[in-house]
Backbone as CSV, one residue per row, in Angstrom:
resi,resn,N_x,N_y,N_z,CA_x,CA_y,CA_z,C_x,C_y,C_z
1,MET,53.767,77.351,269.957,54.614,76.249,270.365,55.426,76.682,271.588
2,LYS,55.666,75.744,272.475,56.463,76.026,273.669,57.934,75.698,273.397
3,TYR,58.801,76.556,273.918,60.241,76.370,273.780,60.899,76.495,275.143
4,MET,61.906,75.662,275.381,62.749,75.769,276.564,64.038,76.432,276.105
5,LEU,64.382,77.522,276.771,65.629,78.225,276.486,66.573,77.898,277.640
6,LEU,67.529,77.040,277.380,68.453,76.556,278.402,69.710,77.423,278.407
7,ILE,70.068,77.916,279.566,71.165,78.875,279.701,72.404,78.146,280.219
8,TYR,73.447,78.106,279.400,74.706,77.469,279.776,75.800,78.522,279.879
9,PHE,76.591,78.437,280.935,77.721,79.355,281.114,78.659,78.781,282.156
10,GLU,79.847,79.343,282.234,80.790,78.947,283.276,80.343,79.622,284.565
11,GLU,79.822,78.832,285.489,79.158,79.408,286.658,80.077,80.222,287.553
12,ASN,81.361,79.988,287.520,82.295,80.762,288.344,82.820,81.990,287.617
13,ASN,82.256,82.279,286.449,82.715,83.389,285.617,82.076,84.728,285.986
14,LEU,81.093,84.722,286.901,80.405,85.949,287.290,80.724,86.288,288.738
15,ASP,81.018,87.563,288.980,81.138,87.979,290.376,79.730,88.340,290.866
16,GLU,79.589,88.632,292.142,78.268,88.877,292.728,77.563,90.074,292.084
17,THR,78.317,91.129,291.769,77.725,92.311,291.129,77.179,91.966,289.753
18,GLU,77.947,91.210,288.965,77.490,90.787,287.630,76.266,89.881,287.739
19,ARG,76.273,88.976,288.711,75.148,88.061,288.908,73.871,88.839,289.237
20,GLU,73.974,89.812,290.155,72.806,90.615,290.526,72.293,91.436,289.341
21,ALA,73.199,92.008,288.551,72.804,92.765,287.363,72.096,91.856,286.357
22,CYS,72.578,90.644,286.230,71.954,89.664,285.336,70.540,89.344,285.813
23,TYR,70.359,89.177,287.124,69.027,88.891,287.664,68.067,90.045,287.375
24,VAL,68.525,91.267,287.570,67.670,92.437,287.327,67.239,92.471,285.856
25,GLU,68.191,92.282,284.960,67.889,92.304,283.528,66.977,91.136,283.130
26,SER,67.210,89.980,283.742,66.394,88.799,283.454,64.951,88.986,283.924
27,ILE,64.777,89.620,285.077,63.427,89.893,285.584,62.702,90.848,284.646
28,GLN,63.410,91.856,284.143,62.804,92.789,283.195,62.357,92.056,281.930
29,LEU,63.199,91.163,281.424,62.845,90.389,280.238,61.620,89.517,280.522
30,ALA,61.574,88.882,281.680,60.432,88.035,282.032,59.132,88.849,282.048
31,HIS,59.188,90.063,282.600,57.993,90.920,282.612,57.584,91.336,281.195
32,GLN,58.563,91.604,280.349,58.273,91.952,278.950,57.615,90.771,278.238
33,LEU,58.155,89.569,278.443,57.576,88.375,277.823,56.164,88.116,278.352
34,LYS,55.954,88.336,279.649,54.620,88.169,280.253,53.631,89.131,279.601
35,ALA,54.040,90.382,279.424,53.169,91.383,278.793,52.822,90.992,277.359
36,ASN,53.729,90.268,276.688,53.504,89.829,275.304,52.769,88.487,275.236
37,GLY,52.462,87.894,276.403,51.788,86.599,276.424,52.694,85.437,276.098
38,GLN,54.019,85.609,276.248,54.965,84.560,275.875,55.632,83.886,277.074
39,TYR,55.502,84.465,278.247,56.186,83.951,279.435,55.414,82.789,280.040
40,LEU,56.109,81.673,280.292,55.513,80.543,280.991,56.219,80.296,282.322
41,ALA,57.554,80.382,282.341,58.324,80.181,283.576,59.777,80.547,283.311
42,ALA,60.517,80.810,284.377,61.957,81.057,284.282,62.555,80.934,285.667
43,SER,63.814,80.513,285.732,64.495,80.467,287.019,65.970,80.166,286.818
44,PRO,66.824,80.810,287.618,68.215,80.373,287.653,68.289,79.095,288.496
45,LEU,69.355,78.357,288.333,69.568,77.138,289.101,70.657,77.362,290.142
46,GLN,70.601,76.595,291.215,71.667,76.615,292.211,72.947,76.095,291.543
47,PRO,74.122,76.361,292.120,75.382,75.898,291.522,75.429,74.378,291.368
48,THR,76.251,73.928,290.439,76.370,72.490,290.177,76.874,71.728,291.395
49,ALA,77.535,72.398,292.330,77.989,71.734,293.557,76.802,71.178,294.343
50,LEU,75.601,71.718,294.108,74.401,71.241,294.802,73.595,70.257,293.958
51,ALA,74.088,69.924,292.768,73.376,69.011,291.870,73.524,67.570,292.332
52,THR,72.517,66.786,292.016,72.537,65.344,292.246,72.042,64.687,290.968
53,SER,72.741,63.667,290.521,72.345,62.948,289.308,71.802,61.580,289.697
54,VAL,70.716,61.173,289.048,70.065,59.895,289.325,69.986,59.114,288.025
55,ARG,70.343,57.860,288.083,70.141,56.979,286.931,69.738,55.607,287.455
56,VAL,68.985,54.885,286.657,68.552,53.548,287.020,69.080,52.591,285.970
57,ARG,69.793,51.571,286.440,70.350,50.547,285.550,69.993,49.182,286.126
58,ASP,69.423,48.352,285.299,69.012,47.008,285.723,68.186,47.050,287.001
59,GLY,67.284,48.032,287.100,66.394,48.138,288.235,67.024,48.706,289.493
60,LYS,68.283,49.103,289.433,68.961,49.671,290.600,69.189,51.155,290.402
61,ARG,68.923,51.909,291.460,69.100,53.358,291.429,70.535,53.703,291.812
62,PHE,71.143,54.585,291.028,72.475,55.107,291.315,72.360,56.619,291.467
63,VAL,72.794,57.137,292.589,72.738,58.558,292.880,74.165,59.046,293.077
64,THR,74.533,60.096,292.331,75.872,60.666,292.464,75.766,62.167,292.678
65,ASP,76.727,62.708,293.386,76.783,64.155,293.578,77.262,64.805,292.292
66,GLY,76.739,65.982,292.026,77.195,66.766,290.888,76.369,66.539,289.645
67,PRO,76.673,67.337,288.613,75.934,67.221,287.354,76.327,65.951,286.624
68,PHE,75.479,65.542,285.699,75.731,64.325,284.928,76.972,64.459,284.056
69,ALA,77.086,65.580,283.357,78.178,65.750,282.387,79.279,66.632,282.963
70,GLU,80.491,66.270,282.680,81.640,67.106,283.031,81.933,67.996,281.830
71,THR,81.559,69.250,281.939,81.778,70.183,280.846,82.285,71.501,281.408
72,ARG,82.799,72.340,280.529,83.268,73.654,280.953,82.095,74.565,281.312
73,GLU,81.025,74.467,280.549,79.843,75.287,280.807,78.765,74.422,281.454
74,GLN,78.026,75.018,282.398,76.996,74.293,283.110,75.622,74.891,282.821
75,LEU,74.600,74.065,282.986,73.236,74.550,282.881,72.979,75.435,284.085
76,GLY,72.692,76.705,283.829,72.563,77.664,284.919,71.151,78.173,285.131
77,GLY,70.245,77.910,284.197,68.875,78.379,284.338,68.106,78.141,283.064
78,TYR,66.872,78.630,283.067,66.031,78.400,281.901,64.926,79.444,281.815
79,TYR,64.377,79.561,280.638,63.116,80.246,280.380,62.234,79.226,279.670
80,LEU,60.983,79.173,280.027,59.999,78.399,279.299,59.060,79.417,278.674
81,ILE,58.994,79.408,277.349,58.258,80.455,276.636,57.274,79.867,275.642
82,GLU,56.406,80.711,275.181,55.498,80.412,274.071,55.957,81.291,272.916
83,ALA,56.190,80.705,271.742,56.627,81.472,270.570,55.933,80.920,269.334
84,GLN,55.751,81.766,268.340,55.084,81.354,267.106,55.909,80.317,266.337
85,ASN,57.233,80.494,266.379,58.108,79.609,265.613,59.537,79.724,266.146
86,LEU,60.448,78.965,265.554,61.836,78.950,265.999,62.481,80.326,265.892
87,ASP,62.202,81.053,264.835,62.788,82.388,264.680,62.394,83.309,265.828
88,ASP,61.126,83.253,266.245,60.680,84.073,267.377,61.362,83.626,268.666
89,ALA,61.519,82.326,268.849,62.193,81.811,270.045,63.655,82.254,270.072
90,ILE,64.310,82.239,268.932,65.707,82.681,268.841,65.811,84.168,269.157
91,ALA,64.853,84.952,268.673,64.855,86.393,268.958,64.729,86.657,270.455
92,ILE,63.959,85.834,271.148,63.855,85.974,272.602,65.154,85.507,273.264
93,ALA,65.700,84.387,272.806,66.931,83.846,273.392,68.072,84.853,273.349
94,GLU,68.167,85.621,272.286,69.270,86.581,272.182,69.126,87.736,273.166
95,GLN,67.941,87.906,273.752,67.728,88.962,274.743,68.107,88.528,276.157
96,ILE,68.316,87.234,276.364,68.685,86.740,277.692,70.090,87.243,278.008
97,PRO,70.281,87.892,279.154,71.578,88.501,279.465,72.768,87.547,279.338
98,MET,72.615,86.308,279.738,73.735,85.367,279.689,74.105,84.946,278.271
99,ALA,73.322,85.332,277.274,73.703,85.054,275.882,75.002,85.777,275.534
100,ARG,75.296,86.860,276.271,76.531,87.612,276.025,77.768,86.948,276.638
101,LYS,77.575,86.005,277.549,78.710,85.353,278.209,78.715,83.848,278.024
102,GLY,77.575,83.269,277.699,77.461,81.822,277.575,76.729,81.445,276.305
103,ILE,75.931,80.404,276.402,75.189,79.879,275.253,73.751,79.649,275.685
104,ILE,72.809,79.978,274.822,71.404,79.689,275.068,70.981,78.606,274.081
105,GLU,70.597,77.463,274.603,70.106,76.370,273.762,68.595,76.507,273.643
106,VAL,68.088,76.517,272.418,66.662,76.668,272.152,66.116,75.300,271.752
107,ARG,65.167,74.788,272.554,64.619,73.459,272.279,63.101,73.502,272.312
108,PRO,62.443,73.051,271.235,60.982,72.952,271.276,60.573,71.820,272.214
109,LEU,59.442,72.001,272.877,58.919,70.978,273.772,57.996,70.054,273.005
110,ILE,57.923,68.835,273.445,56.928,67.898,272.949,55.753,67.991,273.916
111,GLU,54.627,68.381,273.408,53.459,68.512,274.268,52.676,67.201,274.229
112,ILE,52.628,66.530,275.368,51.983,65.226,275.473,50.598,65.402,276.102
113,PRO,49.557,65.043,275.389,48.210,65.141,275.974,48.105,64.259,277.219
114,GLY,47.374,64.737,278.206,47.149,63.960,279.398,48.025,64.327,280.583
115,LEU,49.057,65.180,280.352,49.884,65.620,281.470,49.086,66.595,282.320
116,PRO,49.387,66.670,283.619,48.660,67.644,284.446,48.914,69.055,283.954
117,SER,47.922,69.904,284.105,48.066,71.298,283.708,48.556,72.105,284.886
118,ASP,48.829,73.381,284.638,49.276,74.281,285.700,48.132,74.736,286.590
119,GLU,46.927,74.400,286.227,45.779,74.847,287.009,45.706,74.073,288.314
120,PRO,45.375,74.759,289.417,45.316,74.079,290.712,44.271,72.957,290.715
121,SER,44.601,71.865,291.387,43.640,70.767,291.487,42.580,71.098,292.525
122,ARG,41.437,70.523,292.355,40.302,70.808,293.246,40.105,69.716,294.226
Protein backbone atom coordinates (compact mmCIF):
# COMPACT_ATOMS: atom_id res chain seq x y z
CA MET A 1 0.00 0.00 0.00
CA LYS A 2 1.18 3.53 -0.72
CA TYR A 3 1.36 6.10 2.07
CA MET A 4 1.94 9.85 2.02
CA LEU A 5 3.97 11.05 4.98
CA LEU A 6 3.20 14.76 5.32
CA ILE A 7 5.72 16.80 7.28
CA TYR A 8 4.34 19.69 9.33
CA PHE A 9 6.48 22.10 11.35
CA GLU A 10 6.93 25.76 12.14
CA GLU A 11 8.92 26.76 9.08
CA ASN A 12 10.73 29.63 10.80
CA ASN A 13 11.85 27.34 13.62
CA LEU A 14 14.99 26.11 11.80
CA ASP A 15 18.15 28.07 11.16
CA GLU A 16 20.13 27.40 7.96
CA THR A 17 22.52 24.95 9.68
CA GLU A 18 19.61 22.91 11.10
CA ARG A 19 17.85 22.95 7.72
CA GLU A 20 20.96 21.67 5.90
CA ALA A 21 21.48 18.94 8.53
CA CYS A 22 17.84 17.92 8.09
CA TYR A 23 18.32 17.68 4.30
CA VAL A 24 21.41 15.48 4.71
CA GLU A 25 19.59 13.15 7.11
CA SER A 26 16.49 13.10 4.89
CA ILE A 27 18.55 12.16 1.83
CA GLN A 28 20.12 9.29 3.78
CA LEU A 29 16.65 8.06 4.78
CA ALA A 30 15.46 8.29 1.16
CA HIS A 31 18.41 6.15 0.01
CA GLN A 32 17.69 3.60 2.76
CA LEU A 33 14.02 3.43 1.74
CA LYS A 34 15.06 3.07 -1.94
CA ALA A 35 17.35 0.16 -1.04
CA ASN A 36 14.40 -1.47 0.78
CA GLY A 37 12.08 -0.95 -2.22
CA GLN A 38 9.87 1.46 -0.27
CA TYR A 39 10.84 4.85 -1.73
CA LEU A 40 8.52 6.42 -4.29
CA ALA A 41 9.21 10.18 -3.93
CA ALA A 42 10.14 12.88 -1.42
CA SER A 43 10.71 16.62 -1.42
CA PRO A 44 10.73 19.62 0.86
CA LEU A 45 8.41 22.46 -0.11
CA GLN A 46 9.23 26.13 -0.63
CA PRO A 47 8.11 28.43 2.24
CA THR A 48 4.42 29.22 2.62
CA ALA A 49 5.16 32.80 1.51
CA LEU A 50 5.44 31.31 -2.01
CA ALA A 51 2.19 29.31 -1.74
CA THR A 52 -0.88 30.06 -3.80
CA SER A 53 -4.32 28.68 -2.98
CA VAL A 54 -6.94 28.02 -5.67
CA ARG A 55 -10.62 27.34 -5.15
CA VAL A 56 -13.58 27.32 -7.51
CA ARG A 57 -17.00 28.46 -6.33
CA ASP A 58 -20.03 28.70 -8.59
CA GLY A 59 -17.78 28.24 -11.62
CA LYS A 60 -15.48 31.12 -10.66
CA ARG A 61 -11.81 30.68 -9.82
CA PHE A 62 -10.46 32.41 -6.72
CA VAL A 63 -6.69 32.62 -6.31
CA THR A 64 -5.13 33.87 -3.08
CA ASP A 65 -1.55 34.21 -1.92
CA GLY A 66 -0.43 31.94 0.87
CA PRO A 67 -1.53 28.59 2.23
CA PHE A 68 -5.19 27.69 2.57
CA ALA A 69 -5.16 27.26 6.35
CA GLU A 70 -3.82 29.67 8.93
CA THR A 71 -2.04 27.40 11.38
CA ARG A 72 1.05 27.48 13.56
CA GLU A 73 2.60 24.55 11.71
CA GLN A 74 2.87 24.42 7.93
CA LEU A 75 3.17 21.61 5.42
CA GLY A 76 6.89 21.58 4.75
CA GLY A 77 7.44 18.46 2.67
CA TYR A 78 6.51 14.88 2.07
CA TYR A 79 7.63 11.32 1.49
CA LEU A 80 5.64 9.01 -0.74
CA ILE A 81 6.38 5.44 0.29
CA GLU A 82 5.33 1.85 -0.19
CA ALA A 83 4.67 -0.02 3.09
CA GLN A 84 3.10 -3.35 4.01
CA ASN A 85 0.74 -1.75 6.52
CA LEU A 86 0.15 1.26 8.77
CA ASP A 87 2.59 0.03 11.41
CA ASP A 88 5.40 -0.12 8.82
CA ALA A 89 4.49 3.36 7.56
CA ILE A 90 4.57 4.71 11.12
CA ALA A 91 7.98 3.11 11.68
CA ILE A 92 9.27 4.97 8.62
CA ALA A 93 7.57 8.24 9.67
CA GLU A 94 9.37 8.23 13.01
CA GLN A 95 12.71 8.18 11.15
CA ILE A 96 11.99 11.45 9.33
CA PRO A 97 14.22 14.10 10.95
CA MET A 98 11.41 16.65 11.33
CA ALA A 99 9.44 14.19 13.49
CA ARG A 100 11.67 15.47 16.31
CA LYS A 101 10.51 19.08 15.82
CA GLY A 102 7.13 18.84 14.12
CA ILE A 103 4.46 16.31 13.21
CA ILE A 104 4.39 13.64 10.51
CA GLU A 105 0.90 12.86 9.24
CA VAL A 106 0.61 9.34 7.81
CA ARG A 107 -2.11 8.96 5.17
CA PRO A 108 -2.84 5.95 2.97
CA LEU A 109 -3.41 6.77 -0.69
CA ILE A 110 -6.44 5.76 -2.67
CA GLU A 111 -5.14 4.08 -5.78
CA ILE A 112 -7.48 4.83 -8.68
CA PRO A 113 -7.16 2.60 -11.74
CA GLY A 114 -6.65 4.50 -14.97
CA LEU A 115 -4.37 7.26 -13.67
CA PRO A 116 -1.18 7.81 -15.67
CA SER A 117 1.79 5.83 -14.43
CA ASP A 118 5.29 7.11 -13.75
CA GLU A 119 6.54 5.41 -16.88
CA PRO A 120 7.52 7.78 -19.70
CA SER A 121 4.97 8.12 -22.49
CA ARG A 122 5.94 6.99 -25.96
